[in-house]
C-alpha positions as CSV (number, residue, x, y, z in Angstrom):
1,X,91.2,118.3,148.8
2,X,93.6,117.6,151.8
3,X,92.6,118.8,155.2
4,X,94.3,119.1,158.6
5,X,92.8,119.2,162.0
6,X,93.1,122.6,163.8
7,X,93.8,122.8,167.5
8,X,90.1,123.1,168.3
9,X,89.1,120.0,166.2
10,X,87.9,121.7,163.0
11,X,89.0,120.3,159.6
12,X,90.7,123.0,157.5
13,X,91.1,122.4,153.8
14,X,94.0,123.5,151.7
15,X,95.8,123.0,148.4
16,X,99.6,122.7,148.2
17,X,101.3,122.7,144.8
18,X,104.7,123.4,143.4
19,X,108.0,123.5,145.1
20,X,110.6,125.9,146.4
21,X,109.8,129.2,148.1
22,X,106.6,128.7,150.2
23,X,103.9,131.3,149.7
24,X,100.6,131.0,151.7
25,X,97.6,132.5,149.9
26,X,94.8,133.9,152.1
27,X,91.5,134.7,150.4
28,X,88.9,137.4,150.9
29,X,86.2,137.5,153.5
30,X,83.7,135.1,151.9
31,X,86.1,133.6,149.3
32,X,88.2,130.4,149.1
33,X,91.3,129.0,147.5
34,X,89.9,129.1,144.0
35,X,90.6,132.9,143.9
36,X,94.3,131.9,143.4
37,X,93.7,129.4,140.6
38,X,94.9,131.9,138.0
39,X,98.0,132.7,140.0
40,X,98.8,129.0,140.2
41,X,98.7,129.0,136.4
42,X,101.0,132.1,136.2
43,X,103.6,131.4,138.8
44,X,102.9,127.9,140.0
45,X,106.0,126.5,138.4
46,X,108.2,129.0,140.1
47,X,107.2,128.7,143.8
48,X,105.3,126.5,146.2
49,X,101.7,127.9,146.6
50,X,99.7,126.9,149.6
51,X,96.0,128.0,149.4
52,X,93.9,127.7,152.6
53,X,90.1,127.8,152.9
54,X,89.2,129.6,156.1
55,X,87.0,127.8,158.5
56,X,83.4,128.2,157.4
57,X,84.4,128.7,153.8
58,X,85.1,126.5,150.8
59,X,85.8,122.9,151.7
60,X,86.7,123.6,155.4
61,X,84.3,122.7,158.3
62,X,81.8,125.2,159.5
63,X,82.5,126.4,163.0
64,X,79.6,125.7,165.5
65,X,80.5,129.0,167.1
66,X,80.3,131.7,164.4
67,X,82.1,134.1,166.7
68,X,85.3,132.2,165.8
69,X,85.2,133.7,162.3
70,X,87.8,136.3,163.2
71,X,91.3,137.3,162.0
72,X,92.7,136.1,165.3
73,X,91.3,132.5,164.8
74,X,91.9,132.5,161.0
75,X,95.5,133.6,161.5
76,X,96.0,130.9,164.2
77,X,94.7,128.3,161.6
78,X,97.2,129.7,159.1
79,X,100.1,129.2,161.5
80,X,98.9,125.7,162.4
81,X,98.7,124.9,158.6
82,X,102.4,126.0,158.3
83,X,103.2,123.7,161.3
84,X,101.3,120.9,159.7
85,X,103.3,121.2,156.5
86,X,106.6,121.7,158.4
87,X,107.1,125.2,157.0
88,X,109.2,127.5,159.2
89,X,108.6,130.7,157.2
90,X,106.4,131.7,154.3
91,X,105.4,134.7,152.3
92,X,101.8,135.8,152.5
93,X,99.7,136.9,149.6
94,X,96.5,138.3,151.2
95,X,93.5,139.4,149.3
96,X,91.2,141.8,151.2
97,X,90.5,139.9,154.5
98,X,93.6,137.8,153.7
99,X,95.7,141.0,153.8
100,X,94.2,141.9,157.1
101,X,95.2,138.5,158.3
102,X,98.7,139.0,156.9
103,X,99.1,142.2,158.9
104,X,97.8,140.4,162.0
105,X,100.3,137.6,161.5
106,X,103.1,140.2,161.3
107,X,102.0,141.5,164.7
108,X,101.6,138.1,166.3
109,X,103.8,135.6,164.5
110,X,106.3,137.7,162.6
111,X,109.0,135.1,162.9
112,X,107.0,132.9,160.6
113,X,106.8,135.4,157.7
114,X,109.1,136.1,154.8
115,X,107.1,139.1,153.6
116,X,103.5,140.2,152.9
117,X,101.7,141.2,149.7
118,X,98.4,143.0,150.2
119,X,95.7,142.9,147.5
120,X,93.4,145.9,147.7
121,X,93.5,146.3,151.5
122,X,95.2,148.6,154.0
123,X,95.0,149.8,157.5
124,X,92.2,152.3,156.6
125,X,89.2,151.3,154.6
126,X,86.3,153.4,153.3
127,X,83.6,152.8,155.8
128,X,80.7,153.4,153.4
129,X,82.0,150.9,150.9
130,X,82.8,148.5,153.7
131,X,79.2,148.8,154.9
132,X,78.0,147.8,151.5
133,X,80.1,144.6,151.7
134,X,78.8,143.9,155.2
135,X,75.2,144.1,154.0
136,X,75.7,141.3,151.5
137,X,77.4,138.8,153.8
138,X,75.3,135.8,154.4
139,X,72.7,136.8,151.8
140,X,71.9,134.5,148.9
141,X,71.6,136.2,145.5
142,X,68.3,136.7,143.7
143,X,69.4,134.9,140.6
144,X,67.7,131.6,139.8
145,X,70.7,130.1,138.1
146,X,74.2,130.7,136.7
147,X,72.8,131.9,133.4
148,X,70.8,134.7,135.0
149,X,73.8,135.6,137.3
150,X,76.1,135.9,134.3
151,X,73.6,138.1,132.5
152,X,73.2,140.6,135.3
153,X,76.0,140.4,137.9
154,X,78.8,141.9,135.8
155,X,76.7,145.0,135.3
156,X,76.6,145.6,139.1
157,X,80.4,145.4,139.4
158,X,81.3,149.0,139.0
159,X,84.9,149.8,138.1
160,X,85.6,146.6,136.3
161,X,86.2,146.7,132.5
162,X,87.7,144.6,129.6
163,X,86.8,141.3,131.3
164,X,85.8,138.4,129.0
165,X,82.5,136.8,129.5
166,X,84.3,133.5,130.2
167,X,86.1,135.1,133.2
168,X,82.8,136.4,134.6
169,X,81.4,132.9,134.2
170,X,84.2,131.6,136.4
171,X,83.5,134.4,138.9
172,X,79.8,133.7,139.4
173,X,80.5,130.0,139.8
174,X,83.1,130.8,142.5
175,X,80.7,133.0,144.3
176,X,77.7,130.8,144.4
177,X,76.5,127.2,144.1
178,X,73.3,126.0,142.4
179,X,70.8,124.6,144.8
180,X,67.1,123.8,144.4
181,X,65.3,127.1,144.0
182,X,68.3,129.2,142.9
183,X,71.8,130.1,144.0
184,X,73.4,130.0,147.4
185,X,76.6,131.3,149.0
186,X,79.5,129.0,149.3
187,X,80.2,129.6,153.0
188,X,78.6,129.5,156.4
189,X,76.0,132.3,156.3
190,X,76.4,132.8,160.0
191,X,79.7,134.5,159.1
192,X,77.4,137.6,159.1
193,X,77.2,137.6,162.9
194,X,80.9,138.3,163.4
195,X,81.2,140.6,160.5
196,X,78.2,142.7,161.6
197,X,79.4,142.8,165.2
198,X,82.8,144.0,164.2
199,X,81.4,146.6,161.8
200,X,79.1,148.0,164.5
201,X,81.7,147.9,167.2
202,X,84.3,150.5,168.2
203,X,86.8,151.5,165.5
204,X,90.2,149.7,165.8
205,X,93.4,151.5,164.8
206,X,95.0,149.1,162.3
207,X,98.1,151.2,161.7
208,X,100.1,149.3,164.4
209,X,99.4,146.1,162.4
210,X,100.7,147.7,159.2
211,X,103.8,149.0,161.1
212,X,104.3,145.4,162.5
213,X,105.5,144.5,159.0
214,X,108.6,146.7,159.5
215,X,111.7,144.8,158.2
216,X,109.6,142.5,156.0
217,X,109.4,143.0,152.2
218,X,105.9,144.2,151.4
219,X,103.9,145.0,148.3
220,X,100.5,146.5,147.6
221,X,98.1,146.0,144.7
222,X,95.2,148.3,144.3
223,X,92.3,148.2,141.9
224,X,92.6,151.6,140.2
225,X,88.8,152.1,140.6
226,X,88.7,150.7,144.2
227,X,86.5,152.7,146.6
228,X,87.4,150.5,149.5
229,X,91.2,151.4,149.5
230,X,91.7,155.0,148.6
231,X,94.8,156.6,147.1
232,X,94.9,158.8,150.2
233,X,95.4,155.7,152.3
234,X,98.0,154.4,149.8
235,X,99.9,157.6,150.1
236,X,100.0,157.2,153.9
237,X,101.2,153.6,153.5
238,X,103.9,154.7,151.1
239,X,105.0,157.5,153.5
240,X,105.6,154.8,156.2
241,X,107.1,152.3,153.8
242,X,108.9,154.0,150.9
243,X,110.2,150.6,149.9
244,X,106.7,149.1,149.4
245,X,106.2,147.8,145.9
246,X,103.0,149.1,144.4
247,X,100.7,148.8,141.4
248,X,97.5,150.6,140.7
249,X,95.8,148.0,138.5
250,X,93.7,149.5,135.7
251,X,90.2,148.3,134.9
252,X,89.8,146.8,138.4
253,X,88.0,147.9,141.5
254,X,87.8,145.6,144.6
255,X,89.6,143.3,143.9
256,X,92.3,142.8,141.2
257,X,92.2,139.1,140.0
258,X,96.0,138.7,140.3
259,X,96.4,137.6,136.7
260,X,96.8,141.2,135.3
261,X,100.2,142.1,133.9
262,X,100.6,144.9,136.5
263,X,99.7,142.6,139.3
264,X,102.1,139.8,138.1
265,X,105.0,142.3,137.7
266,X,104.7,143.3,141.3
267,X,104.1,139.8,142.6
268,X,107.3,138.6,140.8
269,X,109.3,141.6,142.1
270,X,108.1,140.8,145.6
271,X,109.0,137.2,145.3
272,X,112.5,138.2,144.3
273,X,112.6,140.4,147.4
274,X,111.6,137.6,149.8
275,X,113.7,134.9,148.1
């Protein structure tokens, strides 16, 4: 997997495939570039997909200072990746944390963006559900192996339905790696420091970051059963951006996998808008 050196010396991993319109894919908080594997299979022949592993995740270096695991630093890495690849402007597909980074980029480096697609994230998130996510960051699962995870994990994923066992098998292997004694997370567990500090800190008004996308084609995917992104927040987003493409993806909670028919229809319409 290729890597480039960020301005502070860390090696940041990425995949770069296809040709034509460049789209930078930014994953969720603890996730990596593999979350977009299915998307490569669906639209990889139509566009150039660049998939970055944040510092501390996937194949990228872990940061010796965990306080650098922030949208500010991750977004800086994203811009430096575009510089490294000689890309002046790119569309952003951001899943959860990746969507937050997309909005941050609109506020700080808008001239580098063609548009932003948000996957189950917005400027208001349900605090109770967010707290549940925070509690699990940096914690290894109790499952002794992949077989046990596959047997039990899908049952805890409330709001997901009609997903083949083979897809759940892919999911548990993306989430965790097998190590002596059980399974372990695929990222620097010290990520929990920054996540916990942010969650326990003062609330930040994220609407200015959403509004920073004014003039850019935007789209929103929501898992129809998502508790993190409510329909009330979606309505507020639509009121501000009546042109925002939107799909409420059935049988999904947080997050849609991006291979659903409803997701792909919006993704392709958004690609048409930024082309």
